[in-house]
C-alpha positions in Angstrom: 0.7 23.9 19.9 4.0 25.7 18.9 5.0 28.1 21.0 7.4 31.0 21.4 8.2 30.8 24.8 10.5 27.7 26.1 8.3 25.0 27.2 10.9 24.7 30.3 12.5 28.3 31.4 9.8 30.5 29.3 12.5 32.6 27.8 10.8 33.9 24.3 11.9 33.2 20.9 12.1 29.6 21.4 12.4 27.1 18.6 9.3 25.0 18.5 9.9 21.1 18.4 8.9 19.1 15.2 6.3 17.9 16.5 4.5 21.3 17.3 3.6 20.4 21.1 6.4 22.3 23.0 9.6 24.7 22.1 12.8 25.2 23.4 15.4 27.7 24.0 18.4 25.3 23.7 19.0 21.8 24.2 19.5 21.9 27.7 16.2 23.1 28.3 15.0 20.4 25.8 16.6 17.3 27.5 15.6 18.8 31.1 11.7 18.8 30.1 11.9 15.5 28.1 10.5 13.3 30.7 7.1 15.4 30.5 7.6 16.2 26.9 8.1 12.4 25.8 4.4 11.3 26.3 3.2 14.3 24.0 5.5 14.3 21.3 4.5 11.4 18.8 7.3 9.5 17.1 5.9 11.0 13.8 3.7 13.7 12.2 1.4 13.8 9.5 3.2 16.5 7.2 1.2 17.0 3.8 0.3 13.1 2.9 3.6 11.5 4.5 4.5 10.7 8.0 7.6 12.1 8.9 9.6 10.8 11.8 9.9 13.6 15.2 13.0 12.0 16.3 15.0 9.1 15.4 13.4 5.9 15.7 15.2 2.8 16.6 14.9 -0.7 14.3 12.0 -2.6 15.7 10.1 0.3 17.5 6.6 0.7 17.0 6.0 3.4 15.2 2.4 3.9 14.8 -1.0 1.9 14.6 -3.0 2.4 11.4 -6.3 0.9 9.9 -6.4 0.9 6.0 -9.0 3.4 4.4 -9.8 0.7 2.1 -9.5 -3.3 1.9 -10.2 -5.6 -0.8 -9.7 -9.3 -0.3 -8.2 -10.4 -3.9 -9.4 -13.7 -3.5 -12.9 -13.1 -3.3 -15.2 -12.6 -6.9 -17.0 -10.0 -5.3 -14.1 -7.8 -3.8 -14.8 -5.2 -6.3 -18.5 -4.8 -5.1 -17.2 -4.5 -1.6 -15.2 -1.9 -2.7 -17.8 0.1 -4.0 -20.0 -0.1 -0.8 -16.7 0.6 1.5 -16.0 3.7 -0.6 -19.4 4.8 -0.5 -19.6 4.6 3.4 -16.6 7.0 3.5 -16.7 10.6 4.5 -16.6 13.1 1.9 -13.3 14.4 2.7 -11.7 10.7 3.0 -13.6 10.2 -0.8 -11.9 13.2 -1.9 -8.5 11.7 -0.1 -9.1 8.6 -2.3 -9.8 10.3 -5.7 -6.9 12.8 -5.5 -4.8 9.6 -5.7 -6.6 8.8 -9.3 -4.0 9.2 -12.2 -5.8 10.7 -15.7 -6.7 7.6 -17.4 -9.9 6.6 -19.6 -11.9 4.7 -17.0 -13.3 2.3 -19.5 -9.7 1.2 -20.2 -9.6 -0.3 -16.9 -12.4 -2.6 -17.7 -10.1 -4.2 -19.8 -8.3 -6.3 -16.7 -9.2 -9.8 -17.0 -10.1 -9.8 -13.2 -12.9 -7.3 -14.0 -13.5 -8.6 -18.2 -13.9 -11.9 -17.0 -15.9 -11.5 -13.9 -19.6 -12.4 -14.2 -20.9 -11.2 -10.7 -19.1 -7.8 -11.4 -20.9 -7.3 -14.6 -24.2 -7.8 -13.4 -23.4 -5.7 -10.2 -22.5 -2.6 -12.9 -26.0 -2.9 -14.4 -27.3 -1.7 -11.0 -25.1 1.2 -10.2 -25.5 5.0 -12.3 -23.0 6.0 -14.7 -21.5 8.3 -12.2 -21.2 5.6 -9.7 -19.6 3.3 -12.4 -16.9 5.9 -13.6 -15.8 6.4 -9.6 -15.4 2.6 -9.1 -13.4 2.6 -11.8 -11.2 5.5 -10.2 -11.0 3.8 -6.7 -10.0 0.7 -8.6 -7.0 2.1 -10.3 -6.1 3.9 -7.3 -6.1 0.6 -5.3 -4.0 -1.3 -8.0 -1.5 2.0 -8.4 -1.3 2.7 -4.3 -2.3 -0.4 -2.6 -0.4 -2.2 -0.5 -0.4 -6.2 -0.6 -0.6 -8.2 2.4 -1.7 -11.8 2.0 -4.8 -11.8 0.0 -5.5 -8.2 0.5 -5.1 -5.2 -0.8 -5.0 -2.1 1.5 -5.1 1.5 1.0 -3.3 3.9 3.5 -3.3 7.2 1.8 -0.6 8.5 4.1 1.7 5.8 3.8 4.2 5.9 1.4 5.5 3.1 -0.3 9.5 2.7 -1.7 11.3 -0.2 -3.0 13.8 0.9 -0.1 11.2 0.8 2.9 12.5 1.8 6.2 9.1 0.2 7.7 6.9 -2.5 7.4 3.7 -3.7 8.7 2.3 -6.2 11.2 -1.2 -7.3 11.9 -2.1 -5.9 15.3 -3.8 -9.2 16.5 -4.9 -12.7 14.8 -8.5 -11.6 14.6 -10.5 -10.7 11.4 -10.0 -7.1 12.2 -7.3 -5.1 9.7 -5.5 -2.8 12.1 -1.7 -3.3 11.6 1.7 -1.6 13.7 3.7 -0.1 11.5 7.4 -0.9 12.9 10.8 0.5 12.0 12.7 -2.1 9.8 15.5 0.2 10.1 17.0 3.1 12.0 14.8 5.9 10.7 16.5 9.5 11.0 14.7 12.6 12.2 13.0 14.3 9.5 12.7 11.1 7.2 9.6 9.8 5.8 7.9 6.8 6.7 7.7 4.3 3.6 6.9 0.7 3.5 7.3 -1.8 0.8 4.4 -2.3 -1.6 4.2 -6.0 -1.7 4.9 -7.5 1.4 5.6 -11.1 0.5 8.6 -12.6 2.7 10.6 -14.0 -0.5 12.7 -17.1 0.4 16.2 -15.9 -1.0 17.0 -19.1 -3.2 13.9 -19.4 -4.6 13.4 -15.7 -5.3 16.6 -15.3 -6.9 16.0 -18.5 -9.2 12.5 -17.0 -10.0 13.9 -13.6 -10.7 16.3 -14.9 -13.3 13.5 -16.9 -15.2 11.1 -13.8 -14.5 13.8 -11.3 -16.7 14.3 -14.3 -19.3 10.3 -14.4 -20.4 10.0 -10.6 -19.5 10.5 -10.2 -23.4 10.1 -6.4 -23.7 12.1 -5.8 -20.4 9.4 -3.6 -18.9 9.4 -5.7 -15.6 5.8 -7.1 -16.0 4.5 -10.3 -18.0 1.6 -9.1 -20.0 -0.7 -12.1 -21.0 1.1 -13.2 -24.3 4.8 -13.2 -22.2 2.9 -15.1 -19.2 1.3 -17.9 -21.6 4.2 -18.2 -23.4 6.2 -18.9 -20.5 3.5 -21.3 -19.5 3.6 -23.3 -22.5 7.1 -23.8 -22.3 6.3 -26.4 -19.5 3.1 -27.7 -20.7 0.7 -26.9 -23.5 -2.7 -25.2 -22.0 -5.4 -24.4 -23.8 -6.6 -20.6 -24.1 -9.4 -21.1 -20.9 -6.8 -22.6 -18.7 -4.2 -20.1 -19.9 -6.7 -17.3 -19.1 -7.5 -18.5 -15.5 -3.9 -19.0 -14.5 -3.3 -15.3 -15.8 -5.9 -14.1 -13.4 -4.4 -16.4 -10.6 -1.3 -15.0 -10.7 -2.4 -11.1 -11.4 -2.9 -11.0 -7.7 -3.0 -7.0 -7.7 -5.8 -7.0 -10.8 -3.9 -4.9 -12.8 -4.0 -6.8 -16.1 -0.5 -7.6 -15.7 2.0 -9.6 -13.5 4.7 -8.1 -11.8 7.8 -10.0 -10.3 6.3 -10.3 -6.7 2.9 -11.7 -8.3 5.0 -14.2 -10.5 6.9 -15.2 -7.2 3.7 -16.1 -5.3 2.2 -17.6 -8.3 5.2 -19.8 -8.6 5.3 -20.5 -5.0 1.4 -21.6 -5.0 1.6 -23.7 -8.0 5.1 -25.3 -8.6 
């Protein structure tokens, strides 16, 4: 709790530490009290919807331990059904936290994604839930597509971990068990007051392959929007070998790892690695 008295000498009008657990009238008092305060002062604090560094964090240091609010195994056809059930078990405050990330869109358009449109078990499941539950589930799926972190075959939602093209942290699974608990580690120095960020796609590309694939990707991304739609993707496949419609549709679904109806660069890189 912030206080107006110095935690070391009790002088009034002290300035609160960024963590809010202590206050100091000068740097000498802050340094003198550090041995005691260090154990109480977390590396980061939640400010709004972001984690902010309370002090400079060294590269390789563990910043915090987190578990996803929602998770989805993208290789499982039943992953959307599981997502619905996970969301239903969340506390109301957490459900609201997820839905606040929804970007206004016609929820019925989300069904046009091949991962949903061609998923027979999912279609059958939709017949068992109410219209309100359906609309909420479509919103949750969009939130996962737009804000989820791709880790191996999982899409993970950490509402307070922000993504960035130039992240200062990465996540690592805490142990080898099936539990989805992760350590956030600084991949570079994180300065005091800086927002903690991670990459959206946690594939570690092989540099040479990634550079080669990037050249190909740019060449076949005809409209230059940074994604391959189904037509662009199929045209690229047919340069190598002619596929019938069913085969091409199946490969597009396999390449669309984040199930958003389009293939981004990291989706494409992962697809090339697996099927090259």
